Each structure stands twice: as structure tokens, then as C-alpha cells.
ZABALO-681920 format. One record per residue: x, y, z of N, C-alpha, C, CB in turn. Coordinates in nm, 3 decimals. Glycine has a CB too. Layout:
! residues N
(torvo (X,Y,Z),(X,Y,Z),(X,Y,Z),(X,Y,Z));
...
***
This chain:
! residues 213
(torvo (0.853,1.483,0.740),(0.873,1.338,0.735),(1.009,1.309,0.672),(0.759,1.268,0.655));
(torvo (1.088,1.228,0.740),(1.214,1.181,0.682),(1.193,1.037,0.637),(1.333,1.193,0.784));
(torvo (1.226,1.013,0.512),(1.200,0.883,0.451),(1.328,0.801,0.444),(1.141,0.900,0.311));
(torvo (1.322,0.680,0.498),(1.432,0.584,0.489),(1.384,0.468,0.403),(1.478,0.534,0.633));
(torvo (1.455,0.440,0.295),(1.414,0.335,0.201),(1.513,0.220,0.207),(1.404,0.390,0.056));
(torvo (1.459,0.100,0.226),(1.541,-0.021,0.228),(1.498,-0.111,0.113),(1.527,-0.096,0.364));
(torvo (1.594,-0.160,0.039),(1.562,-0.239,-0.079),(1.526,-0.150,-0.196),(1.447,-0.335,-0.049));
(torvo (1.482,-0.211,-0.304),(1.448,-0.137,-0.425),(1.323,-0.195,-0.488),(1.565,-0.140,-0.526));
(torvo (1.241,-0.108,-0.551),(1.127,-0.161,-0.624),(1.174,-0.234,-0.749),(1.029,-0.047,-0.663));
(torvo (1.091,-0.325,-0.797),(1.124,-0.399,-0.918),(1.141,-0.301,-1.034),(1.016,-0.504,-0.951));
(torvo (1.240,-0.325,-1.115),(1.268,-0.233,-1.225),(1.234,-0.292,-1.361),(1.414,-0.193,-1.223));
(torvo (1.197,-0.419,-1.363),(1.175,-0.485,-1.493),(1.026,-0.499,-1.523),(1.241,-0.623,-1.494));
(torvo (0.963,-0.384,-1.550),(0.825,-0.389,-1.599),(0.721,-0.356,-1.495),(0.797,-0.522,-1.653));
(torvo (0.598,-0.401,-1.524),(0.482,-0.365,-1.443),(0.491,-0.426,-1.304),(0.354,-0.409,-1.511));
(torvo (0.427,-0.358,-1.207),(0.427,-0.410,-1.070),(0.296,-0.375,-1.001),(0.547,-0.352,-0.990));
(torvo (0.237,-0.475,-0.937),(0.127,-0.451,-0.845),(0.191,-0.452,-0.707),(0.011,-0.561,-0.858));
(torvo (0.201,-0.335,-0.645),(0.266,-0.318,-0.516),(0.164,-0.342,-0.407),(0.330,-0.177,-0.502));
(torvo (0.189,-0.438,-0.318),(0.097,-0.469,-0.209),(0.161,-0.426,-0.079),(0.062,-0.622,-0.206));
(torvo (0.094,-0.335,-0.007),(0.154,-0.273,0.112),(0.056,-0.274,0.229),(0.197,-0.130,0.080));
(torvo (0.112,-0.278,0.350),(0.027,-0.255,0.466),(-0.016,-0.108,0.469),(0.102,-0.292,0.598));
(torvo (-0.122,-0.078,0.541),(-0.182,0.056,0.535),(-0.204,0.107,0.677),(-0.318,0.054,0.456));
(torvo (-0.143,0.221,0.708),(-0.147,0.276,0.844),(-0.220,0.409,0.849),(-0.006,0.293,0.898));
(torvo (-0.202,0.494,0.749),(-0.251,0.631,0.756),(-0.265,0.690,0.617),(-0.158,0.718,0.841));
(torvo (-0.337,0.803,0.609),(-0.339,0.880,0.485),(-0.197,0.923,0.447),(-0.432,1.003,0.498));
(torvo (-0.109,0.931,0.546),(0.028,0.972,0.522),(0.104,0.873,0.435),(0.100,0.990,0.654));
(torvo (0.055,0.748,0.431),(0.120,0.647,0.346),(0.129,0.692,0.201),(0.045,0.514,0.355));
(torvo (0.025,0.760,0.154),(0.017,0.796,0.011),(0.128,0.891,-0.029),(-0.119,0.860,-0.021));
(torvo (0.145,1.009,0.039),(0.258,1.094,0.000),(0.394,1.031,0.026),(0.250,1.225,0.072));
(torvo (0.404,0.944,0.128),(0.531,0.878,0.158),(0.571,0.786,0.042),(0.522,0.799,0.289));
(torvo (0.479,0.699,-0.003),(0.510,0.608,-0.113),(0.535,0.687,-0.241),(0.395,0.507,-0.134));
(torvo (0.455,0.790,-0.264),(0.469,0.870,-0.386),(0.604,0.939,-0.392),(0.358,0.972,-0.396));
(torvo (0.661,0.972,-0.274),(0.792,1.037,-0.271),(0.903,0.939,-0.307),(0.819,1.096,-0.134));
(torvo (0.876,0.809,-0.293),(0.979,0.709,-0.317),(0.985,0.664,-0.462),(0.954,0.589,-0.229));
(torvo (0.869,0.659,-0.530),(0.866,0.606,-0.667),(0.737,0.649,-0.734),(0.879,0.451,-0.667));
(torvo (0.735,0.665,-0.867),(0.612,0.704,-0.938),(0.510,0.590,-0.938),(0.644,0.746,-1.083));
(torvo (0.393,0.615,-0.880),(0.290,0.512,-0.869),(0.153,0.575,-0.882),(0.303,0.436,-0.735));
(torvo (0.053,0.489,-0.901),(-0.086,0.528,-0.881),(-0.144,0.430,-0.780),(-0.168,0.528,-1.017));
(torvo (-0.265,0.459,-0.730),(-0.321,0.382,-0.620),(-0.458,0.326,-0.655),(-0.331,0.469,-0.495));
(torvo (-0.498,0.224,-0.578),(-0.635,0.175,-0.579),(-0.699,0.222,-0.450),(-0.642,0.018,-0.594));
(torvo (-0.815,0.287,-0.458),(-0.878,0.343,-0.339),(-1.029,0.321,-0.344),(-0.846,0.493,-0.326));
(torvo (-1.091,0.324,-0.227),(-1.236,0.312,-0.221),(-1.300,0.434,-0.286),(-1.284,0.296,-0.075));
(torvo (-1.419,0.414,-0.341),(-1.485,0.519,-0.419),(-1.508,0.646,-0.339),(-1.616,0.469,-0.472));
(torvo (-1.530,0.633,-0.207),(-1.558,0.751,-0.125),(-1.445,0.853,-0.129),(-1.585,0.710,0.017));
(torvo (-1.322,0.804,-0.145),(-1.208,0.895,-0.147),(-1.222,0.998,-0.259),(-1.077,0.816,-0.163));
(torvo (-1.279,0.956,-0.370),(-1.296,1.045,-0.483),(-1.391,1.161,-0.456),(-1.345,0.968,-0.600));
(torvo (-1.472,1.151,-0.351),(-1.568,1.258,-0.317),(-1.515,1.351,-0.209),(-1.699,1.197,-0.271));
(torvo (-1.400,1.318,-0.148),(-1.348,1.402,-0.041),(-1.293,1.533,-0.096),(-1.239,1.327,0.038));
(torvo (-1.319,1.645,-0.026),(-1.265,1.775,-0.072),(-1.113,1.770,-0.080),(-1.309,1.888,0.023));
(torvo (-1.058,1.824,-0.183),(-0.915,1.834,-0.211),(-0.849,1.697,-0.226),(-0.847,1.912,-0.101));
(torvo (-0.871,1.607,-0.131),(-0.810,1.474,-0.138),(-0.856,1.402,-0.266),(-0.847,1.390,-0.013));
(torvo (-0.987,1.413,-0.296),(-1.040,1.349,-0.416),(-0.975,1.403,-0.542),(-1.190,1.367,-0.423));
(torvo (-0.956,1.535,-0.547),(-0.891,1.597,-0.662),(-0.748,1.546,-0.677),(-0.892,1.750,-0.650));
(torvo (-0.675,1.543,-0.566),(-0.537,1.495,-0.572),(-0.531,1.350,-0.615),(-0.470,1.513,-0.436));
(torvo (-0.627,1.269,-0.566),(-0.630,1.128,-0.604),(-0.653,1.111,-0.753),(-0.740,1.054,-0.525));
(torvo (-0.745,1.190,-0.809),(-0.771,1.181,-0.953),(-0.650,1.227,-1.035),(-0.895,1.265,-0.990));
(torvo (-0.581,1.331,-0.987),(-0.462,1.378,-1.058),(-0.353,1.271,-1.058),(-0.410,1.506,-0.994));
(torvo (-0.354,1.185,-0.957),(-0.256,1.077,-0.949),(-0.307,0.951,-1.017),(-0.222,1.048,-0.805));
(torvo (-0.415,0.962,-1.091),(-0.469,0.852,-1.171),(-0.511,0.734,-1.084),(-0.367,0.807,-1.274));
(torvo (-0.572,0.764,-0.969),(-0.619,0.659,-0.879),(-0.731,0.579,-0.943),(-0.667,0.719,-0.746));
(torvo (-0.729,0.447,-0.922),(-0.838,0.360,-0.964),(-0.933,0.346,-0.846),(-0.784,0.219,-1.013));
(torvo (-1.058,0.385,-0.863),(-1.155,0.381,-0.753),(-1.239,0.253,-0.762),(-1.246,0.505,-0.757));
(torvo (-1.267,0.194,-0.644),(-1.351,0.075,-0.639),(-1.471,0.102,-0.550),(-1.271,-0.047,-0.588));
(torvo (-1.588,0.065,-0.599),(-1.712,0.078,-0.523),(-1.737,-0.052,-0.448),(-1.832,0.113,-0.617));
(torvo (-1.710,-0.052,-0.318),(-1.722,-0.174,-0.240),(-1.865,-0.211,-0.205),(-1.643,-0.161,-0.115));
(torvo (-1.960,-0.124,-0.243),(-2.100,-0.157,-0.216),(-2.157,-0.248,-0.324),(-2.183,-0.029,-0.207));
(torvo (-2.083,-0.267,-0.433),(-2.130,-0.352,-0.543),(-2.034,-0.469,-0.561),(-2.144,-0.271,-0.674));
(torvo (-2.088,-0.590,-0.556),(-2.004,-0.710,-0.569),(-1.934,-0.715,-0.703),(-2.087,-0.835,-0.550));
(torvo (-2.001,-0.664,-0.806),(-1.943,-0.669,-0.941),(-1.828,-0.570,-0.957),(-2.050,-0.640,-1.046));
(torvo (-1.810,-0.482,-0.859),(-1.708,-0.378,-0.873),(-1.567,-0.435,-0.875),(-1.720,-0.278,-0.759));
(torvo (-1.544,-0.547,-0.808),(-1.410,-0.605,-0.806),(-1.364,-0.641,-0.947),(-1.405,-0.728,-0.716));
(torvo (-1.452,-0.703,-1.024),(-1.415,-0.741,-1.161),(-1.384,-0.618,-1.245),(-1.529,-0.823,-1.226));
(torvo (-1.465,-0.512,-1.230),(-1.441,-0.390,-1.307),(-1.309,-0.325,-1.267),(-1.557,-0.291,-1.286));
(torvo (-1.280,-0.326,-1.138),(-1.154,-0.268,-1.090),(-1.036,-0.350,-1.140),(-1.152,-0.261,-0.937));
(torvo (-1.048,-0.483,-1.135),(-0.941,-0.569,-1.187),(-0.910,-0.538,-1.332),(-0.979,-0.715,-1.172));
(torvo (-1.016,-0.516,-1.410),(-0.997,-0.484,-1.552),(-0.921,-0.353,-1.569),(-1.132,-0.477,-1.624));
(torvo (-0.957,-0.252,-1.488),(-0.891,-0.122,-1.496),(-0.745,-0.131,-1.454),(-0.964,-0.019,-1.409));
(torvo (-0.720,-0.204,-1.345),(-0.583,-0.220,-1.298),(-0.501,-0.302,-1.398),(-0.581,-0.287,-1.159));
(torvo (-0.562,-0.405,-1.453),(-0.493,-0.488,-1.553),(-0.450,-0.404,-1.672),(-0.582,-0.603,-1.600));
(torvo (-0.534,-0.307,-1.711),(-0.497,-0.220,-1.823),(-0.374,-0.136,-1.788),(-0.616,-0.128,-1.860));
(torvo (-0.368,-0.090,-1.664),(-0.251,-0.012,-1.621),(-0.126,-0.100,-1.621),(-0.274,0.048,-1.480));
(torvo (-0.139,-0.221,-1.566),(-0.026,-0.312,-1.563),(0.019,-0.348,-1.704),(-0.061,-0.440,-1.485));
(torvo (-0.079,-0.362,-1.793),(-0.047,-0.393,-1.932),(0.037,-0.285,-1.998),(-0.173,-0.414,-2.010));
(torvo (0.028,-0.161,-1.945),(0.108,-0.051,-1.998),(0.242,-0.038,-1.925),(0.031,0.081,-1.987));
(torvo (0.266,-0.129,-1.830),(0.393,-0.125,-1.757),(0.392,-0.034,-1.636),(0.499,-0.082,-1.848));
(torvo (0.274,0.006,-1.587),(0.265,0.096,-1.472),(0.290,0.022,-1.340),(0.129,0.163,-1.469));
(torvo (0.317,0.098,-1.236),(0.323,0.048,-1.099),(0.198,0.097,-1.026),(0.455,0.094,-1.025));
(torvo (0.121,0.004,-0.970),(-0.005,0.036,-0.904),(0.001,-0.016,-0.761),(-0.127,-0.024,-0.980));
(torvo (-0.038,0.068,-0.664),(-0.033,0.030,-0.523),(-0.170,-0.018,-0.476),(0.014,0.148,-0.436));
(torvo (-0.170,-0.135,-0.414),(-0.289,-0.193,-0.354),(-0.265,-0.210,-0.205),(-0.327,-0.329,-0.421));
(torvo (-0.362,-0.168,-0.123),(-0.357,-0.194,0.021),(-0.451,-0.311,0.048),(-0.398,-0.065,0.104));
(torvo (-0.400,-0.434,0.045),(-0.488,-0.551,0.047),(-0.552,-0.580,0.183),(-0.411,-0.671,0.004));
(torvo (-0.516,-0.505,0.288),(-0.589,-0.520,0.413),(-0.732,-0.466,0.399),(-0.516,-0.446,0.527));
(torvo (-0.753,-0.377,0.303),(-0.887,-0.322,0.279),(-0.922,-0.204,0.367),(-0.988,-0.428,0.299));
(torvo (-0.833,-0.168,0.461),(-0.856,-0.056,0.550),(-0.722,-0.021,0.615),(-0.965,-0.089,0.658));
(torvo (-0.720,0.088,0.692),(-0.600,0.123,0.765),(-0.594,0.049,0.898),(-0.593,0.274,0.788));
(torvo (-0.473,0.023,0.945),(-0.453,-0.044,1.073),(-0.392,0.050,1.175),(-0.364,-0.166,1.057));
(torvo (-0.354,-0.004,1.290),(-0.304,0.078,1.400),(-0.153,0.097,1.400),(-0.346,0.018,1.530));
(torvo (-0.085,0.046,1.298),(0.060,0.060,1.289),(0.137,-0.041,1.371),(0.098,0.196,1.332));
(torvo (0.067,-0.123,1.450),(0.131,-0.221,1.537),(0.120,-0.361,1.477),(0.068,-0.218,1.676));
(torvo (0.003,-0.390,1.423),(-0.021,-0.523,1.366),(-0.075,-0.509,1.223),(-0.121,-0.603,1.454));
(torvo (-0.061,-0.615,1.146),(-0.105,-0.617,1.006),(-0.228,-0.707,0.996),(0.009,-0.667,0.911));
(torvo (-0.330,-0.657,0.929),(-0.451,-0.735,0.908),(-0.432,-0.832,0.793),(-0.572,-0.642,0.881));
(torvo (-0.513,-0.938,0.785),(-0.499,-1.035,0.675),(-0.516,-0.967,0.538),(-0.602,-1.147,0.689));
(torvo (-0.434,-1.008,0.443),(-0.443,-0.955,0.307),(-0.556,-1.026,0.232),(-0.308,-0.973,0.233));
(torvo (-0.634,-0.950,0.160),(-0.739,-1.005,0.074),(-0.682,-1.028,-0.065),(-0.862,-0.910,0.068));
(torvo (-0.720,-1.137,-0.126),(-0.660,-1.174,-0.254),(-0.743,-1.133,-0.375),(-0.637,-1.322,-0.258));
(torvo (-0.865,-1.083,-0.354),(-0.955,-1.061,-0.468),(-0.897,-0.966,-0.572),(-1.088,-1.007,-0.419));
(torvo (-0.841,-0.853,-0.528),(-0.789,-0.757,-0.625),(-0.654,-0.797,-0.683),(-0.778,-0.622,-0.561));
(torvo (-0.588,-0.895,-0.621),(-0.465,-0.947,-0.680),(-0.498,-1.019,-0.811),(-0.392,-1.044,-0.581));
(torvo (-0.625,-1.050,-0.832),(-0.670,-1.107,-0.959),(-0.639,-1.018,-1.077),(-0.818,-1.133,-0.954));
(torvo (-0.612,-0.889,-1.053),(-0.575,-0.798,-1.163),(-0.446,-0.843,-1.230),(-0.559,-0.655,-1.111));
(torvo (-0.358,-0.903,-1.152),(-0.234,-0.955,-1.211),(-0.265,-1.063,-1.313),(-0.140,-1.010,-1.102));
(torvo (-0.352,-1.158,-1.273),(-0.389,-1.265,-1.366),(-0.459,-1.207,-1.489),(-0.481,-1.368,-1.295));
(torvo (-0.548,-1.110,-1.469),(-0.617,-1.049,-1.582),(-0.518,-0.989,-1.681),(-0.715,-0.941,-1.534));
(torvo (-0.414,-0.923,-1.628),(-0.315,-0.862,-1.716),(-0.239,-0.968,-1.795),(-0.217,-0.777,-1.635));
(torvo (-0.212,-1.080,-1.730),(-0.133,-1.185,-1.793),(-0.211,-1.266,-1.895),(-0.077,-1.276,-1.689));
(torvo (-0.341,-1.276,-1.876),(-0.423,-1.356,-1.966),(-0.486,-1.270,-2.077),(-0.532,-1.427,-1.888));
(torvo (-0.446,-1.144,-2.083),(-0.503,-1.054,-2.183),(-0.398,-1.022,-2.289),(-0.555,-0.925,-2.117));
(torvo (-0.329,-1.124,-2.331),(-0.234,-1.107,-2.441),(-0.097,-1.060,-2.399),(-0.289,-1.012,-2.539));
(torvo (-0.072,-1.047,-2.268),(0.059,-1.001,-2.223),(0.157,-1.119,-2.226),(0.049,-0.940,-2.080));
(torvo (0.277,-1.096,-2.280),(0.371,-1.206,-2.294),(0.487,-1.199,-2.194),(0.426,-1.207,-2.434));
(torvo (0.482,-1.104,-2.099),(0.586,-1.096,-1.996),(0.521,-1.099,-1.858),(0.672,-0.967,-2.013));
(torvo (0.590,-1.155,-1.758),(0.533,-1.164,-1.624),(0.513,-1.026,-1.561),(0.621,-1.248,-1.535));
(torvo (0.432,-1.023,-1.457),(0.409,-0.903,-1.376),(0.466,-0.928,-1.238),(0.256,-0.866,-1.369));
(torvo (0.525,-0.826,-1.178),(0.579,-0.839,-1.043),(0.472,-0.808,-0.938),(0.699,-0.747,-1.025));
(torvo (0.458,-0.896,-0.841),(0.379,-0.867,-0.722),(0.480,-0.825,-0.617),(0.291,-0.993,-0.675));
(torvo (0.479,-0.696,-0.584),(0.589,-0.637,-0.506),(0.546,-0.604,-0.363),(0.640,-0.511,-0.574));
(torvo (0.595,-0.679,-0.262),(0.563,-0.646,-0.123),(0.630,-0.515,-0.081),(0.606,-0.761,-0.030));
(torvo (0.558,-0.437,-0.002),(0.612,-0.311,0.051),(0.563,-0.294,0.194),(0.569,-0.189,-0.038));
(torvo (0.656,-0.269,0.286),(0.621,-0.254,0.427),(0.645,-0.111,0.472),(0.702,-0.352,0.514));
(torvo (0.544,-0.053,0.537),(0.551,0.083,0.588),(0.561,0.076,0.741),(0.427,0.168,0.543));
(torvo (0.667,0.132,0.797),(0.686,0.132,0.941),(0.716,0.274,0.988),(0.800,0.035,0.982));
(torvo (0.630,0.328,1.072),(0.656,0.458,1.133),(0.740,0.433,1.257),(0.522,0.535,1.168));
(torvo (0.868,0.476,1.253),(0.966,0.429,1.350),(0.999,0.530,1.459),(1.091,0.392,1.280));
(torvo (1.012,0.657,1.424),(1.055,0.757,1.521),(0.977,0.887,1.506),(1.205,0.784,1.506));
(torvo (0.976,0.964,1.612),(0.919,1.098,1.607),(1.004,1.188,1.695),(0.768,1.099,1.652));
(torvo (1.047,1.299,1.639),(1.137,1.386,1.712),(1.268,1.319,1.748),(1.070,1.436,1.836));
(torvo (1.308,1.218,1.669),(1.432,1.148,1.692),(1.424,1.035,1.791),(1.531,1.243,1.737));
(torvo (1.308,1.014,1.854),(1.292,0.909,1.955),(1.205,0.796,1.901),(1.231,0.967,2.083));
(torvo (1.237,0.670,1.937),(1.156,0.557,1.890),(1.011,0.571,1.934),(1.214,0.425,1.941));
(torvo (0.919,0.538,1.843),(0.776,0.542,1.875),(0.736,0.415,1.950),(0.691,0.558,1.746));
(torvo (0.673,0.431,2.064),(0.617,0.316,2.136),(0.486,0.275,2.071),(0.596,0.349,2.286));
(torvo (0.432,0.161,2.110),(0.304,0.118,2.056),(0.196,0.221,2.086),(0.264,-0.019,2.114));
(torvo (0.196,0.277,2.205),(0.095,0.378,2.242),(0.106,0.501,2.155),(0.109,0.417,2.390));
(torvo (0.228,0.539,2.118),(0.249,0.659,2.038),(0.218,0.637,1.890),(0.392,0.707,2.053));
(torvo (0.208,0.510,1.847),(0.169,0.483,1.709),(0.033,0.544,1.678),(0.167,0.333,1.682));
(torvo (-0.054,0.552,1.779),(-0.189,0.605,1.758),(-0.187,0.751,1.715),(-0.271,0.590,1.884));
(torvo (-0.077,0.821,1.743),(-0.068,0.961,1.701),(-0.046,0.974,1.550),(0.046,1.031,1.775));
(torvo (0.001,0.867,1.488),(0.027,0.869,1.344),(-0.076,0.786,1.268),(0.167,0.818,1.315));
(torvo (-0.110,0.669,1.321),(-0.208,0.583,1.254),(-0.342,0.654,1.244),(-0.224,0.448,1.330));
(torvo (-0.407,0.636,1.130),(-0.539,0.697,1.107),(-0.635,0.585,1.070),(-0.534,0.809,0.994));
(torvo (-0.717,0.546,1.165),(-0.801,0.429,1.143),(-0.930,0.442,1.224),(-0.726,0.299,1.181));
(torvo (-1.019,0.345,1.203),(-1.147,0.349,1.274),(-1.229,0.468,1.230),(-1.126,0.353,1.425));
(torvo (-1.285,0.542,1.327),(-1.371,0.657,1.295),(-1.301,0.790,1.317),(-1.499,0.651,1.377));
(torvo (-1.167,0.792,1.311),(-1.094,0.917,1.328),(-1.130,1.016,1.218),(-0.943,0.892,1.328));
(torvo (-1.143,1.142,1.252),(-1.169,1.246,1.152),(-1.037,1.291,1.090),(-1.245,1.366,1.216));
(torvo (-1.043,1.324,0.962),(-0.921,1.355,0.888),(-0.861,1.489,0.929),(-0.950,1.355,0.740));
(torvo (-0.943,1.595,0.938),(-0.889,1.730,0.960),(-0.810,1.741,1.090),(-1.002,1.831,0.961));
(torvo (-0.863,1.695,1.205),(-0.784,1.705,1.328),(-0.656,1.622,1.323),(-0.868,1.660,1.446));
(torvo (-0.664,1.505,1.259),(-0.544,1.420,1.249),(-0.439,1.486,1.163),(-0.581,1.282,1.191));
(torvo (-0.480,1.545,1.051),(-0.388,1.617,0.963),(-0.322,1.732,1.038),(-0.461,1.670,0.838));
(torvo (-0.401,1.807,1.114),(-0.348,1.921,1.190),(-0.245,1.875,1.293),(-0.462,1.995,1.260));
(torvo (-0.274,1.763,1.362),(-0.182,1.713,1.463),(-0.050,1.667,1.402),(-0.246,1.598,1.541));
(torvo (-0.058,1.606,1.283),(0.065,1.562,1.215),(0.150,1.684,1.177),(0.030,1.479,1.087));
(torvo (0.086,1.787,1.124),(0.160,1.905,1.078),(0.221,1.983,1.193),(0.069,1.995,0.997));
(torvo (0.154,1.982,1.308),(0.203,2.058,1.423),(0.302,1.979,1.508),(0.086,2.102,1.510));
(torvo (0.305,1.848,1.490),(0.388,1.763,1.575),(0.533,1.758,1.532),(0.332,1.624,1.577));
(torvo (0.611,1.680,1.605),(0.755,1.666,1.577),(0.776,1.588,1.447),(0.827,1.596,1.694));
(torvo (0.893,1.602,1.386),(0.923,1.529,1.262),(0.912,1.378,1.281),(1.063,1.565,1.212));
(torvo (0.874,1.310,1.173),(0.849,1.166,1.175),(0.948,1.096,1.083),(0.704,1.135,1.131));
(torvo (1.003,0.985,1.132),(1.086,0.897,1.048),(1.003,0.777,1.007),(1.216,0.853,1.123));
(torvo (0.995,0.752,0.878),(0.921,0.637,0.828),(1.013,0.550,0.743),(0.797,0.682,0.747));
(torvo (1.002,0.420,0.762),(1.085,0.325,0.687),(0.998,0.255,0.583),(1.152,0.220,0.783));
(torvo (1.041,0.260,0.459),(0.978,0.183,0.351),(1.071,0.067,0.317),(0.951,0.273,0.224));
(torvo (1.020,-0.054,0.330),(1.101,-0.172,0.302),(1.043,-0.246,0.182),(1.108,-0.265,0.425));
(torvo (1.118,-0.248,0.072),(1.076,-0.321,-0.048),(1.114,-0.467,-0.030),(1.141,-0.262,-0.177));
(torvo (1.016,-0.555,-0.040),(1.043,-0.698,-0.030),(1.081,-0.756,-0.164),(0.922,-0.771,0.024));
(torvo (1.124,-0.879,-0.163),(1.162,-0.948,-0.287),(1.037,-0.964,-0.375),(1.227,-1.086,-0.256));
(torvo (1.043,-0.920,-0.500),(0.926,-0.932,-0.588),(0.887,-1.077,-0.611),(0.954,-0.865,-0.721));
(torvo (0.758,-1.097,-0.628),(0.704,-1.230,-0.660),(0.666,-1.226,-0.808),(0.580,-1.268,-0.569));
(torvo (0.736,-1.301,-0.889),(0.708,-1.300,-1.032),(0.583,-1.383,-1.059),(0.829,-1.355,-1.113));
(torvo (0.483,-1.318,-1.116),(0.356,-1.385,-1.143),(0.336,-1.405,-1.292),(0.238,-1.304,-1.084));
(torvo (0.290,-1.525,-1.326),(0.253,-1.551,-1.465),(0.109,-1.603,-1.468),(0.351,-1.653,-1.532));
(torvo (0.063,-1.643,-1.585),(-0.077,-1.682,-1.599),(-0.115,-1.801,-1.513),(-0.107,-1.712,-1.742));
(torvo (-0.018,-1.881,-1.471),(-0.047,-2.000,-1.391),(-0.040,-1.974,-1.240),(0.050,-2.110,-1.428));
(torvo (-0.005,-1.852,-1.201),(0.013,-1.821,-1.059),(-0.119,-1.827,-0.983),(0.077,-1.683,-1.043));
(torvo (-0.119,-1.891,-0.869),(-0.236,-1.896,-0.781),(-0.241,-1.766,-0.702),(-0.230,-2.021,-0.684));
(torvo (-0.345,-1.685,-0.724),(-0.349,-1.553,-0.662),(-0.354,-1.561,-0.510),(-0.468,-1.476,-0.713));
(torvo (-0.421,-1.662,-0.455),(-0.429,-1.674,-0.310),(-0.294,-1.710,-0.250),(-0.532,-1.780,-0.271));
(torvo (-0.223,-1.801,-0.315),(-0.090,-1.838,-0.268),(0.007,-1.720,-0.279),(-0.038,-1.959,-0.347));
(torvo (-0.002,-1.647,-0.390),(0.086,-1.531,-0.409),(0.056,-1.423,-0.306),(0.069,-1.474,-0.551));
(torvo (-0.072,-1.403,-0.275),(-0.110,-1.304,-0.174),(-0.058,-1.344,-0.036),(-0.263,-1.287,-0.170));
(torvo (-0.068,-1.473,-0.003),(-0.017,-1.520,0.127),(0.134,-1.498,0.137),(-0.051,-1.669,0.148));
(torvo (0.205,-1.523,0.028),(0.349,-1.505,0.028),(0.385,-1.357,0.045),(0.410,-1.561,-0.100));
(torvo (0.313,-1.270,-0.026),(0.338,-1.127,-0.013),(0.310,-1.080,0.129),(0.252,-1.047,-0.113));
(torvo (0.201,-1.128,0.187),(0.166,-1.092,0.325),(0.276,-1.137,0.422),(0.031,-1.155,0.365));
(torvo (0.327,-1.258,0.402),(0.432,-1.310,0.489),(0.557,-1.223,0.481),(0.466,-1.454,0.451));
(torvo (0.590,-1.175,0.363),(0.709,-1.092,0.348),(0.690,-0.955,0.412),(0.745,-1.077,0.199));
(torvo (0.570,-0.901,0.402),(0.541,-0.772,0.467),(0.547,-0.788,0.619),(0.401,-0.719,0.424));
(torvo (0.489,-0.895,0.669),(0.492,-0.919,0.815),(0.636,-0.938,0.865),(0.407,-1.045,0.850));
(torvo (0.717,-1.009,0.790),(0.856,-1.032,0.830),(0.933,-0.900,0.835),(0.924,-1.130,0.732));
(torvo (0.911,-0.814,0.736),(0.980,-0.685,0.734),(0.933,-0.596,0.849),(0.957,-0.614,0.600));
(torvo (0.803,-0.603,0.882),(0.751,-0.528,0.996),(0.814,-0.576,1.127),(0.597,-0.540,1.004));
(torvo (0.824,-0.709,1.143),(0.886,-0.763,1.265),(1.031,-0.717,1.277),(0.879,-0.918,1.264));
(torvo (1.103,-0.719,1.166),(1.244,-0.679,1.168),(1.258,-0.531,1.205),(1.308,-0.706,1.031));
(torvo (1.172,-0.447,1.149),(1.179,-0.303,1.179),(1.145,-0.276,1.324),(1.084,-0.225,1.087));
(torvo (1.045,-0.348,1.377),(1.007,-0.329,1.517),(1.115,-0.382,1.611),(0.874,-0.399,1.545));
(torvo (1.176,-0.493,1.575),(1.282,-0.548,1.659),(1.402,-0.453,1.664),(1.326,-0.686,1.606));
(torvo (1.429,-0.385,1.554),(1.543,-0.294,1.548),(1.527,-0.176,1.644),(1.561,-0.244,1.408));
(torvo (1.402,-0.142,1.676),(1.382,-0.033,1.771),(1.331,-0.083,1.906),(1.284,0.069,1.713));
(torvo (1.348,-0.215,1.930),(1.319,-0.270,2.060),(1.173,-0.294,2.090),(1.372,-0.183,2.161));
(torvo (1.090,-0.313,1.986),(0.945,-0.330,2.007),(0.901,-0.465,1.955),(0.866,-0.218,1.937));
(torvo (0.970,-0.571,1.989),(0.931,-0.705,1.946),(0.813,-0.755,2.029),(1.049,-0.803,1.958));
***
């Protein structure tokens, strides 16, 4: 994988990074760009090897089968933000096909408010991040070819991992959007909509650059 980075992550303190989600490959790609931890569904923690790697990276796990789990996860993420960490959230709630972005959910963005109302005296950055898989073997990826990289629906992990490793090199673009400074008065739904709009705009720009508007 060749990584192309556009823009820069926020450098002034804690950041809740909100990104579109295409594949398991997103995790090592983002990790190669900047030191982060992730929020992931609880099942990931039970996967062979992947679960171990996730725990080593200090992943915050959320149990989506329990309604009360969101509040507990927000508290855990708020504690990380309170220490000045950068935490990645995939607010679509699942992986997509690499062509379109699903609506962002605002519930876990509440962690920003929790961090700010828990005695923190400095704002937290809500940082948009767009992941675009652009080329393979030096050639632009068509919409049909995105399926070779995107990992979604009921795809099995092992065959997909094998195909990625055996296939041609991949170019991926990470685009850091303008940070949204959040304070205790910030409306989480409005902030989430703004972050989503910035991710969508960056995706459109990346697709237009390779002729896939």
C-alpha cells in the first residue's frame, strides 16, 4: 500500500477523528499516518489475532447489543480525550463499498461533550478524515474494482486478506479535513453533520480527480 496524505491532523490537543469506513485495511492505513486508537464493535475483540492487535492498540470496544453501551463507551472515549489522545470513530457504524458514504451517526460524538463537561478547560477537535482507495497497480480503480478492496456485507475476512496480499499494489489517499472545534455548547448533531459534509466533499474531490464523478 502506498499512502498519500493530504492536509494535516490537528496538532493542538485531543481529537475525535471521524472517518468513512471501507475495509479492515483502513486501520493499518490510518495507523501508519498518525498515532491513534480506535472505537470498534465488541465482536472485533474476539477475532483471532485481530482482537489481540486491537487490544494492543488500546481499542475502545462497544457492545451494540446493549442500549446502555453507548454511554459507557462515551465515558471511556471521553477519558482518552481528556488525556489528549486521538481516537478514531467510524460514524457510519459499518463498512461501505468505497463508492458512497453512509449517513454518520451522532451518538458516539457525545464523547466530545462528555470530555468537555468533565472539568476540561480546553476545546476538543472533531477531525474529519476521508479514506479513498484510488489506484491499483498504478491504474485508477473503477467503481466495479472498488469491490476488490472494500470489505463489507457478509464477506469473509481470510479470503479478502489473501486477495489483498496477492494483488497489485494499492494507492490510498487520506484527506484530513478542517477540524471542527467543539466546546461544551456544541450541538453534537450539527457537528456530526458538518463533519460528514466535509468527508463527502473530500471524497467527491478525490473521485473527480480520477475521473469518477
